[in-house]
ZAFI-497246 format. One line per field, with one value per residue (C-alpha): residue number from 1; x, y, z. Coordinates in pm, 1 decimal, padded with zeros to 6 digits. Layout:
! ZAFI-497246
num = [NUM, ...]
px = [X, ...]
py = [Y, ...]
pz = [Z, ...]
! end
This chain:
! ZAFI-497246
num = [1, 2, 3, 4, 5, 6, 7, 8, 9, 10, 11, 12, 13, 14, 15, 16, 17, 18, 19, 20, 21, 22, 23, 24, 25, 26, 27, 28, 29, 30, 31, 32, 33, 34, 35, 36, 37, 38, 39, 40, 41, 42, 43, 44, 45, 46, 47, 48, 49, 50, 51, 52, 53, 54, 55, 56, 57, 58, 59, 60, 61, 62, 63, 64, 65, 66, 67, 68, 69, 70, 71, 72, 73, 74, 75, 76, 77, 78, 79, 80, 81, 82, 83, 84, 85, 86, 87, 88, 89, 90, 91, 92, 93, 94, 95, 96, 97, 98, 99, 100, 101, 102, 103, 104, 105, 106, 107, 108, 109, 110, 111, 112, 113, 114, 115, 116, 117, 118, 119, 120, 121, 122, 123, 124, 125, 126, 127, 128, 129, 130, 131, 132, 133, 134, 135, 136, 137, 138, 139, 140, 141, 142, 143, 144, 145, 146, 147, 148, 149, 150, 151, 152, 153, 154, 155, 156, 157, 158, 159, 160, 161, 162, 163, 164, 165, 166, 167, 168, 169, 170, 171, 172, 173, 174, 175, 176, 177, 178, 179, 180, 181, 182, 183, 184, 185, 186, 187, 188, 189, 190, 191, 192, 193, 194, 195, 196, 197, 198, 199, 200, 201, 202, 203, 204, 205, 206, 207, 208, 209, 210, 211, 212, 213, 214, 215, 216, 217, 218, 219, 220, 221, 222, 223, 224, 225, 226, 227, 228, 229, 230, 231, 232, 233, 234, 235, 236, 237, 238, 239, 240, 241, 242, 243, 244, 245, 246, 247, 248, 249, 250, 251, 252, 253, 254, 255, 256, 257, 258, 259, 260, 261, 262, 263, 264, 265, 266, 267, 268, 269, 270, 271, 272, 273, 274, 275, 276, 277, 278, 279, 280, 281, 282, 283, 284, 285, 286, 287, 288, 289, 290, 291, 292, 293, 294, 295, 296, 297, 298, 299, 300, 301, 302, 303, 304, 305, 306, 307, 308, 309, 310, 311, 312, 313, 314, 315, 316, 317, 318, 319, 320, 321, 322, 323, 324, 325, 326, 327, 328, 329, 330, 331, 332, 333, 334, 335, 336, 337, 338, 339, 340, 341, 342, 343, 344, 345, 346, 347, 348, 349, 350, 351, 352, 353, 354, 355, 356, 357, 358, 359, 360, 361, 362, 363, 364, 365, 366, 367, 368, 369, 370, 371, 372, 373, 374, 375, 376, 377, 378, 379, 380, 381, 382, 383, 384, 385, 386, 387, 388, 389, 390, 391, 392, 393, 394, 395, 396, 397, 398, 399, 400, 401, 402, 403, 404, 405, 406, 407, 408, 409, 410, 411, 412, 413, 414, 415, 416, 417, 418, 419, 420, 421, 422, 423, 424, 425, 426, 427, 428, 429, 430, 431, 432, 433, 434, 435, 436, 437, 438, 439, 440, 441, 442, 443, 444, 445, 446, 447, 448, 449, 450, 451, 452, 453, 454, 455, 456, 457, 458, 459, 460, 461, 462, 463, 464, 465, 466, 467, 468, 469, 470, 471, 472, 473, 474, 475, 476, 477, 478, 479, 480, 481, 482, 483, 484, 485, 486, 487, 488, 489, 490, 491, 492, 493, 494, 495, 496, 497, 498, 499, 500, 501, 502, 503, 504, 505, 506, 507, 508, 509, 510, 511, 512, 513, 514, 515, 516, 517, 518, 519, 520, 521, 522, 523, 524, 525, 526, 527, 528, 529, 530, 531, 532, 533, 534, 535, 536, 537, 538, 539, 540, 541, 542, 543, 544, 545, 546, 547, 548, 549, 550, 551, 552, 553, 554, 555, 556, 557, 558, 559, 560, 561, 562, 563, 564, 565, 566, 567, 568, 569, 570, 571, 572, 573, 574, 575, 576, 577, 578, 579, 580, 581, 582, 583, 584, 585, 586, 587, 588, 589, 590, 591, 592, 593, 594, 595, 596, 597, 598, 599, 600, 601, 602, 603, 604, 605, 606, 607, 608, 609, 610, 611, 612, 613, 614, 615, 616, 617, 618]
px = [10199.1, 10258.9, 10372.3, 10652.3, 10829.2, 11046.5, 11211.4, 11190.2, 11073.1, 10713.1, 10452.3, 10264.0, 09952.6, 09630.6, 09348.8, 08993.9, 08749.2, 08420.3, 08492.5, 08516.6, 08883.1, 08841.0, 08859.2, 08863.7, 08500.3, 08423.6, 08538.6, 08269.5, 08238.5, 08130.3, 08163.8, 08414.6, 08130.2, 07979.6, 08318.1, 08320.2, 07975.7, 08069.1, 08397.0, 08218.4, 08001.3, 08284.9, 08475.5, 08150.2, 08017.9, 07666.8, 07608.7, 07763.8, 07663.5, 07703.5, 07573.8, 07584.1, 07728.4, 07852.9, 08188.5, 08048.7, 07715.1, 07826.1, 07847.4, 07515.9, 07339.9, 07481.7, 07416.0, 07035.1, 07078.5, 07283.8, 07114.4, 07383.7, 07486.2, 07254.4, 07294.9, 07211.4, 07153.2, 07276.6, 07205.9, 07569.7, 07908.8, 08031.0, 07728.7, 07836.3, 08182.3, 08081.6, 07813.8, 08073.7, 08285.8, 08019.2, 07908.7, 08265.3, 08313.2, 07979.4, 08032.0, 08401.6, 08381.1, 08511.1, 08300.0, 08231.2, 08151.2, 08093.3, 08101.0, 08156.2, 08455.9, 08558.4, 08320.5, 08186.1, 08526.9, 08635.7, 08349.2, 08488.4, 08807.9, 08706.4, 08555.1, 08860.8, 09075.5, 08857.5, 08903.0, 09267.1, 09315.0, 09099.7, 09239.8, 08924.2, 08882.0, 08728.1, 08718.8, 08604.7, 08520.8, 08515.9, 08444.1, 08726.8, 08699.2, 08790.8, 09144.9, 09223.6, 09108.6, 09290.7, 09528.4, 09330.0, 09124.9, 08812.3, 08460.9, 08441.6, 08792.2, 08993.1, 09323.0, 09166.2, 09454.7, 09681.1, 09464.0, 09425.9, 09758.4, 09861.1, 09528.0, 09494.1, 09653.5, 09689.9, 09518.6, 09469.1, 09397.5, 09233.9, 09220.0, 09237.7, 08900.9, 09103.9, 09241.6, 08931.7, 08880.8, 09239.2, 09233.5, 08920.7, 09065.6, 09373.9, 09188.4, 08975.9, 09288.5, 09488.3, 09203.6, 09124.3, 09473.4, 09756.6, 09674.8, 09336.9, 09275.4, 09113.3, 09204.4, 09087.6, 08994.2, 08953.2, 08824.4, 08819.5, 08470.3, 08594.0, 08751.4, 08385.3, 08242.4, 08473.8, 08435.1, 08638.5, 08650.6, 08574.5, 08691.0, 08739.3, 08979.7, 09202.4, 09587.0, 09699.1, 10036.6, 10132.8, 10500.2, 10635.4, 10297.9, 10360.6, 10227.4, 10400.7, 10136.8, 10343.9, 10551.6, 10904.2, 10924.4, 11212.1, 11035.8, 10740.6, 10941.4, 11113.3, 10770.7, 10632.1, 10943.1, 10889.0, 10536.4, 10604.3, 10923.5, 10707.5, 10559.8, 10291.6, 10217.7, 09938.3, 09781.5, 09721.6, 09467.4, 09423.7, 09170.6, 09416.2, 09279.4, 08939.2, 09047.4, 09225.0, 08917.9, 09146.8, 08919.5, 08861.1, 09237.9, 09279.9, 09051.2, 09226.7, 09578.5, 09450.5, 09311.0, 09613.2, 09849.4, 09591.9, 09743.3, 09477.8, 09361.5, 09299.3, 09112.8, 09156.2, 08843.0, 08886.3, 08901.8, 08597.7, 08413.1, 08717.9, 08735.2, 08412.6, 08366.7, 08239.3, 08528.0, 08696.2, 09039.7, 08925.7, 09032.3, 08851.0, 08973.6, 09310.6, 09386.4, 09298.0, 08931.2, 09027.5, 08933.9, 09157.5, 09264.3, 09339.7, 09553.9, 09725.3, 09786.3, 09989.9, 10186.4, 10287.4, 10337.5, 10670.5, 10591.9, 10318.0, 10207.6, 10069.8, 09862.4, 09752.4, 09783.3, 09983.2, 10073.5, 09882.4, 09884.8, 09534.3, 09667.0, 10019.4, 09944.8, 10304.2, 10507.2, 10813.3, 10672.9, 10446.8, 10503.0, 10836.8, 10886.9, 10782.8, 10939.4, 10747.6, 10651.5, 10476.8, 10281.2, 10161.9, 10093.2, 10228.0, 10608.1, 10598.3, 10400.5, 10654.5, 10919.1, 10715.3, 10598.0, 10778.0, 11062.7, 10988.4, 11212.2, 11049.7, 10908.4, 10677.3, 10545.7, 10265.7, 09874.3, 09733.3, 09550.9, 09841.7, 10051.1, 09842.1, 09793.3, 10173.9, 10214.8, 09934.8, 10176.5, 10465.3, 10338.7, 10195.1, 10551.5, 10673.9, 10427.0, 10498.5, 10884.3, 10771.6, 10780.5, 10479.3, 10379.8, 10292.5, 10080.1, 09912.7, 10046.6, 09964.0, 09607.6, 09593.2, 09692.0, 09457.6, 09171.5, 09219.1, 09229.8, 08934.1, 08736.5, 08836.9, 08800.7, 08516.4, 08333.2, 08042.3, 07846.8, 07641.0, 07262.2, 07178.1, 07051.0, 06794.2, 06624.7, 06713.4, 06838.7, 07177.3, 07353.8, 07533.8, 07204.5, 07038.0, 07318.7, 07350.3, 06973.4, 06999.0, 07266.5, 07068.5, 06739.6, 06857.6, 06796.1, 07091.2, 07309.1, 07246.3, 07550.1, 07622.6, 07772.1, 07883.7, 07956.3, 08244.9, 08275.5, 08170.9, 07853.6, 08144.0, 08320.5, 08002.3, 07904.5, 08249.0, 08202.2, 07848.9, 07735.7, 07878.3, 08054.3, 08067.3, 08122.4, 08338.2, 08180.6, 07913.1, 08069.8, 08161.9, 08301.9, 08567.2, 08844.4, 09167.8, 09017.9, 08759.8, 08514.7, 08180.5, 07897.1, 08015.6, 07731.6, 07439.7, 07563.3, 07786.0, 07477.6, 07288.9, 07568.1, 07578.6, 07213.8, 07225.8, 07513.1, 07335.5, 06964.3, 06845.4, 07024.8, 06915.9, 07137.7, 07163.3, 07345.9, 07452.7, 07499.6, 07529.6, 07324.9, 07624.0, 07752.5, 07392.6, 07375.2, 07629.9, 07510.3, 07152.6, 07022.0, 07102.6, 06799.4, 06621.7, 06844.2, 06713.8, 06370.7, 06369.1, 06547.7, 06392.4, 06714.3, 06529.1, 06824.2, 06763.5, 06932.1, 06974.9, 07058.3, 07259.4, 07098.1, 07320.6, 07278.6, 07644.0, 07967.8, 08017.1, 08360.4, 08493.4, 08288.5, 08430.4, 08779.4, 08670.4, 08537.5, 08850.4, 09118.2, 08967.6, 08821.7, 08469.2, 08467.9, 08232.9, 08328.6, 08117.7, 08037.5, 07676.6, 07430.9, 07093.1, 07122.8, 07249.3, 07559.1, 07352.9, 07101.2, 07060.5, 07186.0, 06892.1, 06862.7, 06952.3, 06664.4, 06893.4, 06929.6, 06576.6, 06670.2, 06639.4, 06369.3, 06525.9, 06182.6, 06020.6, 06321.7, 06314.2, 05967.2, 06007.7, 06264.5, 06033.9, 06134.9, 05937.7, 06049.3, 06014.5, 06164.1, 06260.1, 06321.0, 06198.4, 06389.2, 06084.5, 05990.1, 06339.1, 06265.3, 05941.9, 06076.6, 06356.3, 06115.4, 05879.6, 06214.8, 06317.7, 05973.4, 05943.5, 06145.1, 05958.7, 06104.2, 06411.3, 06357.5, 06509.7, 06493.6, 06584.0, 06733.5, 06744.1, 07033.1, 07211.6, 07475.4, 07751.7, 07823.1, 08164.0, 08352.2, 08583.5, 08833.4, 09062.8, 09418.9, 09465.1, 09632.4, 10001.1, 10021.2, 10145.2, 09924.4, 10059.7, 09824.4, 09500.5, 09199.1, 08925.3, 08691.3, 08699.1, 08948.0, 08987.2, 09367.7, 09378.0, 09581.2, 09760.0, 09916.9, 10202.7, 10594.4, 10777.9, 11128.6, 11203.6]
py = [12450.2, 12157.3, 12168.8, 12428.3, 12606.4, 12377.8, 12671.9, 13053.7, 13004.0, 12920.5, 13208.6, 13331.9, 13137.8, 13361.0, 13288.1, 13180.5, 13432.2, 13288.1, 13465.3, 13799.9, 13869.3, 14150.2, 14533.5, 14583.1, 14651.4, 15000.8, 14994.4, 14936.9, 15027.9, 14732.8, 14507.0, 14242.5, 13993.1, 14154.8, 14139.6, 13760.0, 13686.6, 13907.7, 13710.6, 13375.2, 13512.6, 13616.9, 13281.2, 13105.0, 12937.2, 12874.9, 12637.1, 12629.2, 12400.1, 12524.8, 12587.6, 12956.4, 13023.5, 13341.0, 13392.7, 13330.1, 13506.2, 13820.3, 13629.4, 13507.2, 13843.0, 13933.9, 13580.9, 13644.9, 13894.0, 13699.5, 13621.9, 13384.5, 13178.8, 12928.0, 12823.3, 12489.2, 12448.9, 12108.4, 11958.2, 11901.3, 12055.1, 11691.6, 11688.6, 12015.2, 11911.4, 11563.6, 11746.4, 11983.3, 11678.8, 11510.9, 11813.7, 11862.0, 11502.1, 11497.1, 11838.3, 11894.8, 12219.6, 12357.9, 12242.8, 12503.9, 12445.4, 12698.3, 12664.5, 12871.8, 12879.3, 12613.6, 12299.0, 12420.5, 12423.7, 12109.2, 11922.1, 11986.8, 11801.3, 11467.4, 11574.7, 11824.4, 11491.4, 11293.8, 11539.8, 11572.3, 11205.0, 11168.4, 11495.5, 11679.0, 12042.6, 12199.6, 12537.7, 12555.3, 12890.1, 12915.6, 13200.9, 13285.7, 13493.8, 13857.3, 13901.8, 14075.4, 13741.1, 13481.2, 13302.1, 13388.1, 13071.2, 13292.3, 13128.3, 12880.7, 12956.8, 12688.7, 12717.0, 12562.3, 12661.5, 12468.8, 12157.8, 12126.4, 12206.0, 11846.1, 11776.0, 12088.4, 12185.7, 12539.5, 12742.4, 13092.1, 13312.2, 13654.7, 13932.0, 14217.1, 14275.0, 14423.7, 14071.9, 13887.2, 13903.2, 13796.7, 13529.1, 13382.4, 13384.8, 13224.1, 12967.3, 12869.4, 12880.2, 12638.3, 12411.0, 12348.5, 12357.6, 12109.3, 11817.2, 11946.8, 11957.8, 12138.5, 12481.6, 12625.1, 13002.1, 13125.0, 13463.5, 13650.2, 13801.9, 14168.8, 14140.7, 14044.2, 14324.3, 14613.8, 14826.3, 14774.4, 14827.1, 14550.1, 14539.6, 14238.1, 14069.2, 14116.5, 14105.5, 13741.8, 13676.7, 13297.5, 13268.6, 12909.9, 12773.8, 12667.0, 12325.2, 12174.4, 12033.5, 11974.7, 11670.0, 11645.6, 11502.7, 11269.3, 11076.4, 11056.8, 10916.3, 10652.9, 10564.2, 10480.3, 10277.2, 10064.4, 10017.3, 09887.5, 09676.3, 09501.4, 09178.3, 09211.5, 09562.9, 09709.0, 10043.9, 10131.9, 10405.5, 10615.3, 10899.7, 11147.6, 11063.4, 11132.7, 11486.3, 11588.4, 11510.4, 11261.8, 10979.6, 11024.9, 11024.1, 10726.8, 10514.9, 10628.8, 10536.7, 10217.8, 10096.2, 10221.6, 10021.1, 09716.5, 09686.7, 09575.2, 09846.5, 09847.8, 10122.5, 10170.9, 10241.9, 10622.9, 10567.5, 10352.0, 10507.5, 10649.3, 10369.9, 10169.6, 09864.8, 09665.7, 09736.6, 09407.6, 09565.6, 09648.7, 09379.3, 09551.9, 09715.8, 09601.4, 09596.3, 09425.8, 09337.3, 09362.5, 09126.2, 08817.0, 08912.3, 09298.6, 09198.2, 08921.8, 09124.2, 09383.0, 09105.2, 08902.0, 09246.9, 09340.4, 09685.9, 09915.8, 10246.8, 10432.9, 10717.7, 10955.2, 10667.4, 10667.6, 10305.6, 10304.2, 10002.0, 09896.9, 09838.4, 09716.0, 09455.6, 09385.5, 09653.4, 09462.2, 09172.1, 09406.3, 09367.8, 09185.0, 09163.3, 09512.2, 09828.3, 10145.8, 10429.2, 10653.1, 10971.6, 11203.7, 11586.8, 11595.8, 11522.1, 11398.1, 11099.0, 10974.7, 10747.0, 10774.3, 10393.0, 10248.5, 10377.6, 10477.3, 10372.3, 10651.4, 10918.0, 11188.3, 11509.6, 11647.2, 11676.3, 11327.5, 11484.0, 11617.2, 11318.5, 11087.6, 11277.9, 11321.8, 10947.0, 10888.8, 11070.6, 10902.8, 10554.8, 10640.0, 10751.7, 10417.6, 10221.5, 10435.6, 10325.9, 09958.4, 09888.2, 09759.0, 09559.9, 09189.1, 09108.3, 08793.1, 08537.1, 08794.4, 08820.5, 08453.3, 08445.2, 08724.8, 08576.2, 08245.9, 08436.4, 08640.0, 08324.6, 08103.4, 08358.6, 08615.0, 08824.1, 08632.5, 08541.3, 08263.9, 08324.4, 08249.0, 07899.9, 08024.2, 08217.0, 08578.3, 08851.7, 08858.4, 09198.7, 09149.2, 09077.1, 09398.6, 09620.0, 09446.5, 09488.1, 09854.5, 09916.2, 09728.8, 09898.4, 10241.4, 10502.6, 10602.3, 10858.0, 10776.0, 10872.4, 10631.3, 10743.0, 10458.5, 10471.4, 10234.9, 09887.0, 09574.4, 09760.1, 09996.7, 09712.0, 09498.1, 09841.3, 09857.9, 09516.5, 09462.6, 09804.8, 09880.9, 10214.9, 10331.0, 10698.9, 10914.8, 11095.0, 10821.4, 10667.4, 10869.5, 10710.5, 10774.6, 10598.2, 10700.8, 10797.6, 10541.7, 10756.2, 10601.9, 10841.7, 10958.1, 10851.0, 11014.1, 11386.2, 11325.6, 11192.2, 11527.8, 11730.7, 11551.7, 11588.9, 11961.1, 11988.0, 11754.0, 11797.4, 11612.9, 11305.4, 11023.2, 10967.2, 10668.8, 10630.2, 10279.8, 10259.4, 10039.2, 10026.8, 10118.2, 10392.4, 10541.9, 10587.7, 10849.2, 11086.2, 11012.5, 11356.2, 11510.0, 11319.8, 11623.8, 11872.1, 11673.0, 11670.2, 12057.2, 12151.3, 11941.0, 11731.1, 11372.5, 11121.7, 10765.8, 10565.5, 10165.8, 10082.8, 09736.5, 09623.5, 09329.9, 09411.1, 09436.2, 09644.2, 09410.0, 09458.4, 09455.1, 09137.5, 08969.2, 09037.0, 08907.0, 08578.2, 08545.1, 08628.4, 08642.6, 08306.4, 08435.2, 08633.2, 08917.9, 09182.9, 09496.6, 09467.1, 09341.7, 09625.0, 09454.1, 09357.8, 09465.6, 09304.0, 09102.1, 08996.5, 08625.7, 08557.6, 08569.4, 08511.9, 08811.1, 09063.3, 09340.2, 09643.3, 09726.1, 09988.3, 10242.5, 10138.3, 10284.6, 10302.7, 10497.7, 10723.5, 10804.9, 10879.6, 11115.9, 11288.1, 11362.7, 11054.1, 10780.9, 10468.6, 10107.0, 09786.9, 09465.7, 09141.1, 08888.0, 08851.7, 08803.0, 09174.5, 09323.4, 09442.3, 09595.9, 09778.9, 09900.9, 10023.6, 10201.3, 10384.4, 10491.0, 10626.2, 10851.0, 11184.5, 11463.4, 11339.1, 11145.5, 10780.3, 10515.0, 10141.8, 09934.1, 09600.8, 09323.5, 09098.5, 08794.2, 08880.2, 08624.0, 08732.3, 08833.4, 09052.3, 08840.2, 08834.7, 08924.9, 08975.2, 08987.0, 09289.4, 09270.0, 08995.7, 08978.0, 09011.3, 08661.8, 08539.8, 08675.4, 08444.5, 08422.7, 08320.4, 08166.5, 07859.7, 07933.1, 07998.8, 08060.1, 07831.5, 08035.5, 07742.2, 07943.7, 07936.8, 08272.6, 08281.2, 08626.6]
pz = [10762.1, 10508.4, 10173.4, 10241.4, 09942.6, 09758.2, 09543.6, 09486.2, 09110.4, 09220.8, 09180.5, 09488.6, 09522.8, 09495.8, 09722.4, 09580.4, 09621.2, 09455.9, 09136.9, 09279.3, 09212.4, 08972.8, 09060.0, 09441.4, 09566.2, 09735.7, 10079.0, 10330.1, 10689.6, 10898.1, 11186.7, 11216.7, 11217.9, 10929.1, 10752.3, 10830.4, 10671.2, 10371.0, 10330.1, 10327.5, 10075.5, 09853.0, 09867.7, 09750.4, 10101.7, 10008.0, 10315.7, 10655.9, 10948.8, 11307.5, 11663.4, 11830.6, 12172.1, 12332.7, 12176.3, 11818.6, 11871.0, 11701.7, 11375.5, 11384.0, 11381.6, 11032.0, 10915.6, 10934.2, 10671.5, 10427.7, 10094.6, 10008.1, 10297.0, 10417.6, 10800.7, 10907.3, 11275.1, 11403.8, 11751.4, 11828.1, 11703.2, 11595.1, 11373.7, 11216.1, 11137.6, 10978.2, 10791.0, 10651.6, 10551.4, 10384.1, 10195.3, 10100.6, 09967.2, 09778.2, 09619.6, 09571.3, 09743.4, 10075.7, 10366.3, 10660.3, 11018.6, 11307.2, 11673.5, 11978.4, 12202.0, 12471.3, 12449.7, 12122.0, 11972.5, 12131.0, 11998.2, 11652.3, 11729.6, 11613.2, 11264.6, 11221.4, 11292.1, 11056.5, 10766.2, 10824.1, 10786.8, 10483.0, 10330.3, 10326.6, 10251.7, 10567.6, 10722.4, 11079.2, 11238.0, 11604.0, 11832.9, 12114.0, 12414.9, 12402.1, 12314.8, 12635.8, 12825.6, 12619.7, 12840.2, 13173.7, 13184.0, 13111.9, 13084.1, 12794.7, 12695.0, 12528.3, 12332.0, 12017.4, 11801.8, 12019.9, 12027.4, 11674.8, 11547.9, 11484.8, 11300.7, 11085.2, 10779.5, 10903.0, 11184.8, 11251.7, 11562.5, 11457.9, 11728.2, 11445.1, 11259.6, 10972.2, 10921.9, 10901.8, 10501.1, 10444.5, 10691.2, 10523.6, 10180.6, 10288.1, 10488.1, 10179.3, 09955.2, 10168.3, 10230.2, 09889.0, 09703.3, 09720.0, 09939.7, 10086.7, 10453.3, 10733.3, 10840.1, 11161.8, 11184.2, 11564.6, 11602.3, 11916.4, 12025.3, 12044.9, 11701.0, 11565.8, 11770.6, 11654.1, 11359.9, 11049.8, 10677.0, 10421.1, 10069.3, 09844.1, 09715.3, 10002.1, 09963.4, 10087.7, 10210.4, 10234.0, 10228.6, 10224.9, 10081.5, 09721.4, 09654.8, 09370.8, 09117.6, 08786.5, 08807.4, 08696.9, 08342.2, 08391.6, 08673.4, 08444.7, 08169.4, 08426.1, 08561.6, 08207.5, 08105.4, 08436.5, 08337.2, 07994.8, 08137.7, 08419.0, 08382.5, 08702.8, 08727.8, 08940.2, 08967.4, 09333.5, 09334.8, 09646.7, 09776.0, 09589.2, 09251.3, 09343.8, 09519.5, 09215.4, 08982.2, 08807.6, 08764.2, 08373.5, 08328.0, 08546.7, 08320.5, 08006.2, 08172.6, 08286.7, 07968.3, 07772.0, 07996.3, 08047.9, 08403.6, 08693.7, 08903.2, 09309.5, 09455.3, 09832.4, 10060.3, 10018.8, 09643.9, 09562.7, 09267.8, 09087.1, 08882.7, 08777.5, 09016.8, 08731.0, 08493.2, 08376.1, 08496.3, 08846.7, 09085.5, 09410.0, 09723.9, 09865.6, 10254.4, 10592.7, 10433.0, 10075.2, 09788.8, 09766.3, 09408.6, 09508.7, 09821.2, 09654.3, 09320.3, 09524.8, 09707.0, 09387.1, 09190.3, 09037.6, 08983.8, 09180.8, 09055.4, 09366.6, 09273.2, 09552.4, 09811.8, 10131.2, 10192.5, 10513.9, 10744.0, 10655.9, 10305.0, 10367.1, 10662.7, 10816.0, 10641.6, 10611.3, 10401.0, 10184.1, 09806.0, 09831.9, 09464.6, 09345.6, 09239.7, 09360.7, 09152.7, 09405.6, 09288.5, 09546.9, 09586.3, 09946.0, 09948.0, 10307.4, 10222.6, 09963.7, 10122.6, 10464.4, 10487.5, 10169.4, 09965.5, 09624.4, 09320.3, 09123.7, 09359.5, 09170.6, 09346.0, 09158.2, 09134.6, 09044.4, 08757.5, 08602.1, 08698.0, 08541.4, 08229.0, 08164.1, 08230.8, 07982.5, 07702.2, 07827.4, 07803.7, 07459.5, 07356.0, 07475.0, 07279.6, 06970.3, 07021.3, 07014.4, 07414.3, 07517.9, 07837.0, 07806.3, 08101.6, 07951.0, 08206.3, 08491.3, 08370.8, 08400.8, 08744.5, 08846.8, 08681.8, 08844.5, 09207.2, 09118.3, 09010.2, 09279.6, 09563.6, 09475.1, 09769.6, 09870.5, 10179.1, 10338.9, 10431.7, 10788.8, 10857.9, 11097.0, 10823.0, 10976.9, 10773.5, 10656.3, 10680.6, 10345.9, 10158.2, 10296.4, 10176.2, 09865.1, 09806.9, 09898.2, 09634.2, 09377.4, 09436.2, 09498.8, 09207.2, 08967.9, 09108.7, 09482.3, 09733.1, 10022.0, 10346.4, 10587.4, 10970.7, 11075.8, 11134.2, 10961.5, 10797.6, 10636.3, 10501.1, 10353.5, 10200.4, 10038.7, 09898.4, 09808.6, 09640.6, 09303.6, 09299.9, 08899.3, 08962.3, 09188.3, 09494.9, 09536.6, 09838.1, 10167.9, 10469.9, 10742.8, 10627.7, 10793.6, 11155.3, 11146.3, 11321.3, 11465.8, 11430.0, 11077.9, 10862.6, 10970.1, 10975.5, 10670.9, 10473.0, 10595.9, 10469.8, 10140.1, 10075.1, 10157.8, 09899.8, 09651.0, 09726.6, 09403.9, 09464.3, 09684.2, 09986.4, 10192.9, 10521.4, 10590.1, 10969.5, 11272.3, 11573.4, 11775.3, 11541.6, 11520.4, 11883.9, 11860.5, 11621.0, 11543.4, 11685.4, 11358.3, 11222.7, 11378.8, 11210.5, 10881.2, 10965.7, 11055.4, 10731.5, 10473.9, 10423.6, 10334.5, 10389.9, 10411.3, 10706.7, 10711.9, 11059.4, 11014.1, 11389.1, 11511.1, 11870.5, 11916.5, 11819.6, 11525.7, 11413.6, 11777.6, 11850.6, 11526.9, 11673.3, 12009.6, 11817.4, 11632.8, 11881.8, 12239.1, 12252.4, 12238.7, 12541.4, 12437.5, 12685.7, 12656.6, 12292.0, 12313.5, 12298.6, 12320.2, 12705.6, 13035.4, 13189.1, 13437.3, 13195.8, 13071.5, 12730.1, 12504.3, 12108.6, 11935.3, 11820.3, 11763.6, 11992.7, 12121.0, 12398.2, 12260.5, 12021.0, 11675.4, 11527.4, 11806.9, 11854.0, 11473.0, 11464.2, 11779.5, 11588.8, 11272.4, 11041.4, 10878.0, 11041.7, 10961.5, 11103.3, 10882.8, 11013.8, 10750.0, 10427.1, 10245.2, 10332.7, 10236.8, 09874.3, 09966.8, 10262.2, 10053.2, 09771.8, 10037.6, 10170.1, 09828.8, 09755.1, 10039.7, 09978.1, 10166.6, 10507.3, 10661.6, 10654.3, 10897.5, 10858.4, 11147.2, 10971.6, 11248.0, 11107.1, 11218.7, 11508.1, 11383.0, 11040.3, 10970.4, 10727.7, 10496.7, 10330.1, 10631.2, 10699.1, 11084.7, 11234.7, 11238.3, 10996.4, 10653.3, 10351.8, 10237.9, 10534.2, 10384.9, 10477.3, 10215.9, 10483.8, 10815.1, 10800.0, 10428.2, 10330.6, 09955.6, 09745.3, 09497.8, 09306.9, 09181.1, 09242.6, 09231.8, 09062.3, 09210.9]
! end
C-alpha cells in the first residue's frame, strides 16, 4: 500500500460511507452478495459499469433490487474500466467497474493500469472462483490480485462474507484519499453465496495508511521566499491540483505572485487557457513558450506534478538554471526524477492555500518579485512562436481546424474526452479549457481506445452536460462497441473520428525518423494494395458501423460543410452521434521535442528551430 505511516501522531483515517456514519444500523441477515450491494449503496456508488459472468453472478441478483445503484451493461470489460475512469474524472467521485473472474478480470488490467498512471479514484470489483478452488487452475481462474499488484494502490481478496462491508468501505477510502488511485476487490464466489450479517458503518482497520495532507510550515516559508527572490519563476501545475480541487486557490496564487503558469496534459482546465499568465502545456508537444519557460527558469514551483519524461525530455538537461520547489501528496514522487531544493509533502489545496498566506507575508514585509524582464522574454516567445497550423493545399479538411471548430461551436460546459495520438495533442492545443473536469484523457499510460468509453462514463455521471469524444480512426476501432451501450442506455455522447487513414502519431515518427517507411501504420488499404490518395479508413465504413450500433452518423469531407455538420451533431441530444471527419493524412503535431533529446532542441514546426535571442549569464 502506498503512502505508509510517517509517524504515530496521525489519527486513524475513517472510511467514507456515503453520509451513513451515524449510529450503527440494525443488523441484517443477508447473503454476501446482498452485503456487497448494500455496501455499495452506503458508500454512495450510484453508477457501476460491468459485465456478468459465473463467478460474479451472485452479485447480479440482488443488484436487480437496488433502488440506488444503476448498473450499465457494457460490451467489453475494458469499456467498463474506462467508463468508470471517465465517470470519476468528470464527477470527482469514485468510479466503479465490475467483472467476473479470469478473462473478465484480466480485461480490466488495461483500464486499471491507466487509472493508476493518472491517479484516478477507481474501485474494481471482480468475482473469483470458490475459495476452495483458488490455486487449482479452476475454470476461469486468474490471480487477479497478483496480476494487478503493481498497478493498484491496494487490493483485497475476500473469502469471508463477514469482511465484505469493511473491505468495500476501506477500498473506497483508499481510492479517494491521499493520492487517488485504483483499488481492486476480488471476492470468492462462495463468499457471495454464504449467509452473513450486515451492519453499517463497519469498523475499518488500515494500519500504516495515513496520507499526510497538511504541509510543513517551514517548507512553505522557504518556498515563498524563493518565489519572491526569483527572477524567472514558473508555476508547473500537474494533475494533482485538479484531483485536490485546488483550482480556485491556484488562480489566487498565480495572480498574487504574477508568475507564469504551465499546465500539463493532465492539468488542462485547472487554470484558464485564456488567462494572460497561462503559457500553455509543457512537454514533448507543448507550446514553445511553456517548454522554454521551464528551460530558462531560475525557479520551478511544481504543484501536483511528477517531472515525467514527456515534460522533462532528456532529464539531465532539463531546467539547468532552476531551483525546485516540489509539492506532492505522494512522498514517493518527490526527488524521484529531479531533486527538490524545497520538498513539500501535502495535499495541493492545503499547500497552495498556505503558500498564498506565506507569499502575502513576504509582500507585507516588502519583499516582492520583479518579473518584468522575464515577462518580456516570455511574451516575445509567445508572440513569435504561437500555436498554429497550415490548411492543406489540396482543399481537404485540416484535422486541427476540425477540432478547433468543435471547441468553438460546442455549448458552454462541454466535456471533451480524447483518445491517444495526434488528435489528442491537437485537442489539447486547439480547444480552450477554462474550467476543471472538462478535459479527460489517458495521459500516463497513453491508452488507445480510451475516448469512447470514457466519454460514456462522463455522460453517465454528468447527464446534463454535452460530451464530445475526440477520437482517431485507430483508437475508435478498439472500443467503439460501447456505442451500443450508449444507445441502449440513453447516453447520447458525440464522437468525432479524426480519420486520416493511419495510426497518425506513429506515422509522424516514421516520417521524421524512419525515412518515410510507413510500416504497418496505414489503415485504409491492405499490405498488397497499390498506394492511393487518402480517403480515410473506409473498411470498416464508420458511418454504416455507427448506424448499425444505434447512432446517428455523418461523414464530413468538405471544409465548406464543417460548421453545418458540427451544428447538426450538437443539435441531436436523444441518441449518440458519430461524425467521420476525413482529414489530410500528412498533418503533424507541432511543436515537438524528439524523444530522448533536450527540451532546448524544441522545434516550433518542421525545420523551424526557435531563435530565443538571449544570452544566459547563469
